[in-house]
C-alpha positions, -999 to 999 in steps of 0.1 A, spaced: -91 -692 -141 -56 -691 -125 -43 -664 -149 -74 -642 -142 -68 -645 -104 -31 -638 -110 -39 -605 -130 -63 -594 -102 -37 -599 -76 -11 -580 -97 -35 -551 -103 -42 -550 -65 -5 -550 -57 1 -523 -83 -27 -502 -69 -14 -507 -33 21 -496 -45 7 -465 -62 -13 -456 -31 17 -463 -9 38 -439 -30 11 -413 -30 8 -415 7 45 -414 11 48 -384 -12 19 -366 8 37 -373 41 70 -360 27 54 -328 13 34 -322 44 63 -328 67 91 -312 48 72 -281 36 57 -271 69 64 -234 75 86 -223 104 98 -190 92 80 -161 73 93 -129 60 69 -101 49 77 -71 28 59 -44 9 32 -40 36 22 -5 48 -14 -7 57 -13 -41 74 11 -54 100 32 -84 94 10 -105 117 -21 -94 98 -6 -104 64 5 -138 79 -30 -143 92 -45 -136 58 -22 -157 37 -18 -186 61 -55 -191 68 -75 -224 61 -64 -259 54 -27 -264 44 -22 -227 55 12 -238 70 24 -255 38 49 -236 17 44 -255 -15 7 -251 -13 8 -214 -6 33 -207 -34 10 -222 -59 -22 -207 -42 -8 -172 -46 9 -176 -80 -3 -148 -104 -34 -143 -83 -51 -109 -80 -64 -101 -45 -101 -90 -45 -110 -97 -9 -84 -77 10 -88 -39 10 -58 -19 -2 -40 -49 -17 -36 -56 -54 -14 -87 -53 4 -110 -29 32 -134 -39 45 -163 -19 81 -174 -26 98 -204 -12 132 -195 3 136 -230 17 110 -257 23 102 -243 57 107 -207 49 86 -184 28 87 -147 18 53 -129 14 56 -99 -9 27 -74 -7 18 -51 -36 -6 -25 -21 -28 -4 -44 -13 29 -54 -30 55 -33 -26 92 -42 -46 104 -12 -79 103 6 -108 125 14 -130 124 45 -166 117 36 -194 109 61 -169 99 88 -151 75 64 -118 78 47 -122 75 9 -89 66 -8 -84 74 -45 -58 66 -71 -37 89 -93 -67 92 -116 -91 102 -89 -109 69 -88 -121 59 -53 -105 24 -48 -111 17 -11 -131 31 19 -121 25 55 -125 38 90 -88 34 94 -63 61 84 -33 48 64 0 63 75 19 78 46 -12 87 25 -22 123 29 -55 138 34 -65 159 4 -87 190 13 -101 218 -7 -119 197 -33 -155 204 -39 -178 174 -43 -213 164 -33 -210 126 -33 -185 98 -33 -190 64 -49 -166 36 -45 -151 26 -79 -159 59 -95 -140 90 -99 -143 118 -74 -168 143 -90 -147 174 -89 -151 203 -113 -115 203 -126 -100 168 -131 -66 183 -137 -63 186 -99 -54 149 -97 -23 155 -118 -14 182 -93 -20 159 -64 1 131 -80 30 156 -88 31 168 -52 29 133 -37 57 121 -60 79 150 -49 72 142 -11 80 106 -17 112 115 -35 124 136 -6 111 111 19 86 135 34 53 123 50 26 149 49 -5 148 71 -26 168 48 -25 188 15 -48 217 10 -56 229 -25 -69 265 -24 -94 277 -49 -68 302 -61 -45 273 -71 -22 277 -42 -9 246 -22 -5 243 15 10 211 30 6 201 66 33 184 87 19 182 122 15 218 136 36 233 107 19 246 76 41 249 45 26 275 21 40 265 -14 21 289 -36 11 279 -71 43 282 -91 46 247 -106 80 254 -121 95 261 -87 76 235 -67 105 209 -65 131 236 -56 109 244 -25 100 209 -15 137 196 -17 145 222 10 120 209 35 141 180 49 164 207 61 138 232 74 112 209 90 136 195 117 144 231 128 107 237 132 99 206 153 77 214 182 67 247 168 33 258 154 29 282 124 33 287 87 65 283 66 59 309 39 75 296 8 52 312 -19 80 335 -30 111 315 -41 145 332 -41 171 307 -55 199 332 -45 194 328 -7 169 301 -3 155 318 28 119 318 38 97 332 66 82 313 94 52 329 109 42 315 143 5 309 150 -11 337 172 18 361 164 
């Protein structure tokens, strides 16, 4: 009887010790890993405060250890325009949130909504908000748009042309407002009130676009068309035709 009572006491003491250790560990984790500093990178569509609000919501939303595990190898399905978000612990009270947004080639306007599509022409998001840095694509013919499906255009090769142009614009750090694909195959790129007529010569396209970082600042505040259809590599000069001239 004595031995049995002794065993019960020992078990209670062991259980109490385990609970004490667990409580101590929990207090340590909650106190030590409370977030005070947050860095955000990779975000374009959302502000830093919006990303912080999304990631750090709910219970333990201010605990760096919990967030690093919550967002480890996790695809994001409930945040438009975002594929993945990672949370890295820089120190117990400091984290870095890295945002990987969906690769958007452009958007079309349909029924007062911006329909964003990827490099293959698949509509990946719809929004009433225009994303800075993603050009509007015009000149495409379609009678409906369905989220998750490809834009129903007659010639799917247009998406390769869109991707080629957007890659060149990104390469030379140019942000276009709109890209117009004419039925004739010619391309016009809009930068504010300046229209750049690039023609349809694919082989010369980069030679023309690489000159825009020099030309566009000179045309700031003006309205008209920079006529670059005919490329002359000897002089690299083009005609600017003001509107209403």
